[in-house]
N, C-alpha and C positions, 0 to 999 in steps of 0.2 A: 400191695401198690401201692397206697398212701403213701407210706413211708419211704418206698423208693424214688416216690414223686417230688418229699421232700427234702434226702436225700444230697441226691442227684445232682443241680444245681450247686450244692456249699463244696460238693467234692469235684466240679470245673473249678468252682474261685477259688478253691487252693492253688491246681494247678496253673491259672492265669496266673495266679502271685508268684508258684515258683519259675514264672518261663522270663516274669519281668521281674526276676530275683538275682537269677543265672546274665538275663540280659544287660543287667547293669557291675557285673562280677567282670573282672582283667582276664579278656581268651590269650588266660599264657600260653599255653596251647596252639593258641590256631595262629600260625604263624604265619605271612607266604616264606614258602622254601622254596624256592628255585629249584630246577631240574640238575643248571649246573652253575660252576660258582658264576658266578656273573650278576653284578648287582651294580644300577644305576644310578648317575640322580640329576635329572636335567640332562638325561638324553646322552650325559656323557658316563663313561665305566666311572665306580666310584674302586676298585681293587688296584690294589702295586706294590710291588716288593724287587724293585729293583734290584736293589743291596743282598737277596737270597741271591736271588740267581747267581750274582757277582761271588758271591760265597762260593755258593758251590760249583761256579766253573774253575776258581784257585784251588777251591780242594784234592777238586779235580784233578788234577795235572800238578799238584802234592803228591797224591799220592801217584801216580806213573810214576814225578821224576824220582822214588824210592827207591824204580828196578833200572833210572835211567844212567848206564855205568856212567854217562859223558861228564854226568852234571859231579858240582861241588857240592861242598857245605853251603859255601855261603850263599849259591843260589839256591839250593835248597831252603836254608834260613832264614832269605830275604821273600819264597814265596811266603813261606810261612808267615813273617812280621808285617808283612809289604810296608816301608815307609811313606809309597806315594809317589808320586810322583817330584815331590819336594825334598824328598829323604832320603837322595841317595847316587851316586851314576848305576846302582843295577837297574836293569830290566829286565824279573827274573820268566816274565806269562812270555809264552809266545804269541799270546793276543794283544795288542796296547791295552785295551781297552784295559787290561787286569792293571797293567802297567802304571795308566794315569789318574785309575780312581783308590783312592782314598783308604776303602776297604780293608780287613784286616781279619786273616781269620787268628792271631795270638790275640788280637781285642778284642775276641769275639769267646773266644774260651775260657771257660769258669765265666763268668760272664754274666750270669741271672741276676735277677732282683732276691729271688726270696732267699739261694741261694749264696750270696757269693758279695752283697755289696755289703754287709760285713764285716769280710770274710774275706779278706786278700793275699793274711801272709798263703792262706793254704790253693788258691787260684796262682797266686807265684808258683808255689810246688808245678802245680800240674802244667802250667805251660810251663815249666823251666820241665818237665816229661817227654814234654813235645822236643825240643829242644832237643833233648840228650839224644831221642830214639834219633832224627836225624844225622847226627853227630855223629853219636853211632854207628848208624848203617855207610855214612859216606869213611868214617877214619874205619873203618876194623872188615867192613863185610862187604864193601869193594874190590877193597885189594885181596883179597881171597877171594875175589872169581874165578878162577880158572883152578882151583883147589876144592880136596874133596872132604865134607866138614868131617869132626869124626869130634869125641867127647874133647874139649876144649881149644876146637880147634872150627873158626869159624870155614865158612867156602859156602859147595855147593852139594844137594843130595838132591837122588833123583825122588819125584815122585809121578810113580804112572811113565806116563810123558810127559811131564813136565818137569824143566827141574825149579828145586828152591833153593834157593841163601840167602842160608840163618848165619846165625852169633854164634860163636865160642855153647851157648846153654842149648843149641838149635832154636831158639826165637827166631820167626822172621817181623825184621823191623815196620817194614810196610803193614807187612796185618796187622801190629799193633796199631799203629797210628792211624790207618783205612782207618777199622773198626773203634778205637775209641775217639774220630772226633767226632764218631754218630752220636756217641753220649755228650760227650765237652762240649761240643759246638750246636750239632744241629738241634736235641736233645731237652738240652739245655733248655735256652736262648727257646727253641717253640714252645719247653710247656713248664722251666720253672721260673720264665720273666715275661714275654709277652702277650700268654694268655693266662695271667692272677692276674688277679687287683692291685696289685703294686705299680701295671702300668698301665692297662687297664684301666684303673681310676685313676690316675695320678693327675693332680692337678686341678683341670677343668674340664676331665674331660669329660666329668658325664654332664655339666648343664651343659656346654661345645654339642655332644651328639644329640640329645633332648634339646636343644635350640638349634640344631644341621647347621652348626656353626661348622666351616670346614677350614683345614688347613689351606695359612694364603698362598694362590697361585695353585689347588688340585681341587676334586672336587671332594676329597673324601673325608670326614673329620677324624679327628687324630684315633678313638678309640680305634675305627674301623681301619685307619691303619694298621692300628698291633694286630689286633687280631691278624692281617694280612701276612700280617710278617710272617706269622706262627708258621700259618698255610702255607708260602714259601719253605721255608726248611724242608718242608715234606713232598711238593709238589711245584717247584720255583725249576725245575727244569722241564717241565712237559713242552712240549712239541705244542700244547693245549690247554691249558694251566685251568683253562674252565671242566674242561673234560682229563683228567690228567688218569682215570681210569686206562685206559684207555689205549695207550701208553705202559704204562706200569709195570715197574723192575725195567726200564729200558733203559729212564732219563736220567741215571745219576747213584757210585757208585752208595747211596748211604743211604738214609731211614727210607729212601724211595724203592731201593732195592732191593731192603730184605721184611717192606712190608710185602712184598709184590713172597719173598718166601715163601714167608710164617703162613700168606693166605692162601697159598698151594700148598700147606700142609690138611688132609679132611680135619684134627679136630679146631681147628681152629678156621676158617674158610669164611671168608663176612668180614674179618678183623678193616680188611679193607677199604669196603665199603661203608662200612659202620664208623670206620675211623671219616672219609672224606664227608658222610652225611654232618656227623656232628660239625663239622667243618663248616661246613653250609649253618646247615640248623644255627650254633650259636651266633651266627654271622647277621641273618634275617633279622635271629633275636635284636641285635645290641641296633640293626635297625626302627625292630619295635622299642627300643628304648626297655626291651623287658631283660631286665640284669639280675635276674635271677634264675632266668633260664640259659640266657650267654654262660653263666659257671657253671648248668648244671652239664649242656654242650666240654662247659673245655676241659671237668671232671672225666666224661668218657679221652676225647683223646690223649689226656694224661695219665689215665690208665691203665689203655692199647698202648701208646707208643710205648711207657713203663714195657710191659709183659712183652713187646715185639724182644724186647731187650738182653727180658729171661728170658724165651725162647730163645734164641740163636745162639747163647751163653750154652742155655743146653745141651739144645743140637750141639752144637763142638767139641763138649766133654762128650759126650755116647758119644761121637764116630771119632775122639780121638781115645778113647778106652778100643771102642776095637780094632780100631787099628794097631792101638800096642798088641793086643792080643792075635792079630794075625802077621807079628812080624813089616809092619807098611812103616819103616820109622818117615820115611820123606811124610804121606799122607796122616802118619801122628803130631808132626811139627807145620805143620804147615793149616793143618785143628786144629790145635793146641794155640797156636796164632793166636786162628781165628778167636778164640774162644777166652783169651785173655785183653783183645782191643773188648768184647763182651760184658767182658764182668770189671773189665776198669769203668763199663760205660756204666754201672746199676748206681757207682756217687752218683749218679744223670738221671736216675727215676725222678716218679713224684708222686706219691701214693694220696690223693683225692681226702681221701678221712682224716690230714695230720697232717699235711701236706710237707712233706718229709716223702726224704730217699729212702725208698723199700728196703737199701743196707748202707750201714752208713758208714764212713769210710776205714773206719775202722773194720770193721765186718768181711768191706771191700777187699784191703788189704791184704786178711787172711785168706780173699782165696786164691787173691793171686800169687801165695807167697805154696801157700800146697799144690797150684797148679801150675810152678814154678819154681823149684826150688831152689834154692843160693846154696847148696852141689850138691853141682851134674845138671839142673836145668831138668830140660826137656829130659833125660841118658836117663833121669832115673824115675820113674816114676812106678806103680802101680795100677796097673786099668781099673781094679773095684777101688781106690780110691779118690776115680776122677769121676764114678761113676755114683759116689758117694757127695762127691761138693753137685753135682748135678739134681741128686737130686735133695737137696739139701733151697735150694736154691727153687725147683721147680713146689717146692714145698710152700715157700714163703708164695706165691703167688697162683697156690693153690688150682696147680695142674701137673698133668699123668706125663712125669719126666719121656717116657719110653714113645707120648704122643708126638715131642717136639722132633 
């Protein structure tokens, strides 16, 4: 008993010292994370991403215009490039605010700080791809609107109760463009630009954020705004952007729609909540000046958005293979046209372990060439070859291709 009385106070002393030491540590995991994406400074919201909302609207109108046979290449190319109110006498959009905007899809395509700041040649080639798809749609597919498609012949082909409009090799340019925008614009800007230290910490951003120095005329710091711009590319058309999961999948045809679709797959259920929570926690970390935590949350978003692209590429390759075995030619063309856009988007994925895409440009080009052969295109494919490509992609991202 005498020994116990001597050692007990000393043990309590150690516990007290440990508690004091813990209090002096930076509470890196203790953040004031709101339930919704709402952040304020002196009673004013600090969340803003109008440029992203504008570009999402532009992209929606361009994607829809790719199947509007009353459109011509001048109008659609103007929607992609948009020179603004002083760029010419073309008003390509149905909404006046878009026509009067200085925002442009083309200028933000393949324009991330991480991948393209010093890679102007590839950026120009990627933008030219989009222009070429628009031109080919209006010059080769539109004139063949009422013709039956066949090997070497553009035109229409039945897909169940739907009609697809394809080029001579079976490709739907409208699907290629829309799904490629997901990678080359939305994902590239979000995960390779705004969520990178090169943008978040540029110039005096960190010092200004620490000091609470806001952008002139605004309630937010530059760092806060850059993070919000990434958020806008995923949730920028939500009716209530503070709680976007309530309408997820209905707000646009790009990352928002496919984040929902992946989340509906049992093997990947919860991905939408994970992305949303990482956006909230990373934003809260910026407010708290916890930049290591900010970067940890950015890495979660980069990884999950990249997986989304891969999962959808695998999904469409597998469903295309299944349709091929069932001799459903129109379905084959539609599924593989969507697959092509997601394959193209793999170039813009982001592996946070090495800050590089999961698939290089040369690897993506090889995947595209195998899915869409130079000779015959989709008219000349084997289901087993498509499934092998799906397996290759799934292995790189470590998921079961049959679960996609």
